[in-house]
VOVO-632919 format. One record per residue: x, y, z of N, C-alpha, C in turn; residue in one letter. Coordinates in steps of 0.2 Angstrom, whole numbers, plus 5000, padded with zeros to 4 digits. Each point is the difference from the previous one (the first is absolute). Layout:
<batis>
XYZXYZXYZA;...
</batis>
This chain:
<batis>
500349945000499550045000500650094999X;499950054997500650034998499750075008X;500550025002500150055004499750064998X;499750055001499650065000500250045007X;500450054996500450065004499450054997X;499650015006499550065001500050054999X;500650045004500350044999500050044994X;500449954997500350034994499450004993X;499549985003499750024992499050015008X;499850054997499150025005499349954997X;499849965003499349985000499850064994X;499649914996499750044996499250065002X;499849975006499550035003500250055001X;500550055001500050055005499950044993X;500249984995499950064992499350025002X;499649914997499450014998499550045007X;500350015005499550045005500350055002X;500350034994500050094998500650035008X;500349975001500450035007500550044999X;499950045003500750054997500649995003X;500450024991500749965002500049954996X;499549965002499949904994500250044994X;500449944998500050004991499350014995X;499950055000499150004997499550045002X;500450015007499550045002499950075000X;499450055004499750064997501050035001X;499950054997501050054998499650055010X;500650015001500050015009500550094997X;499950045005500450064999500549985005X;500450044999500650005007499750055007X;499850064998499850035002499250005005X;499749965000499649975005499849925002X;500350004992499849895002499450004996X;499650035000499150004996499949994989X;499749935003500049964994499650094997X;499949974992499950064997500550085000X;500550025003500150065003500750004994X;500050024995500750004997500250045000X;500850005000500350054999500749995002X;500750054999500449985002500250035010X;500249945002500150025007500150065001X;499850065004500050055004499750074996X;499949984995499450024997499350065004X;500150055001499550035005499250024994X;499549965005499650024999499650065000X;499650004998499450094998499649985006X;499750065002499750015006499249974996X;500149994993499150034999500049884998X;500449975000500249934997499849965008X;500550045003499849975008499450015003X;499650074999499550005003499449964995X;500050004994499749944995499749945003X;501049965002499849945004499850005004X;500150065005499749995009499349994998X;499650024995499350025000499849964995X;500349954999499949934996500049975006X;500449985004500149955005499550025005X;499850045001499150025005499749994996X;500150014996499349954996499749935002X;500749964996499949965000499949985010X;500350045003499849975008499550015001X;499650065000499250004998499649964999X;500449964993499449964997500049955004X;500749985001500049935005499750035007X;499950045003499649985006499450015002X;499850024990499050024999500149904998X;500349964998499949944999500049955006X;500550055005499949945005499450025004X;499950065000499350005005499649974996X;499950004993499449954999499949925000X;500849995000499949925002499949975007X;500350065005499849985007499550075003X;499549985000499650075003500149985006X;500149935004500150025008500550055000X;500650004999500750015001500150074998X;499650034995499850064999499650045004X;499549965004499750055006500350015004X;500549955003500450025008500450034995X;500150034995500950024998499650085002X;499349994997499650114999499850015008X;499949925003500050045008500350005003X;500749995001500650015002500250054998X;500050054992500150044999499650055004X;499549995001499450055002500250025007X;500249955003500450005008500450065001X;500449974996500750034998499950085000X;499450014995499750074998499950035006X;499649975002499450045007500750005007X;500349964999500550005008500750084995X;500049994995500750054999499750065002X;500650065001499850045003500450054998X;499450064995500050064996500350055004X;
</batis>
């Protein structure tokens, strides 16, 4: 049985999963390490790009919360009540 040195040759599963840094995976920027952020390392992003990315993230976060509230109504109700109690006891 031939010996396989796994350190020299990465598995094909890593490439097919799309892991950053894996051969065939998504391109990763040297600045942030985020997929899809291409560019030379050290390139400064503009404020508009950063705000656009942040707005997209916040939209997706709100969408995920809304989905969680729809599929787990009891947990959503408990979270609403906890938030209301926090706001009621907060000193303005």
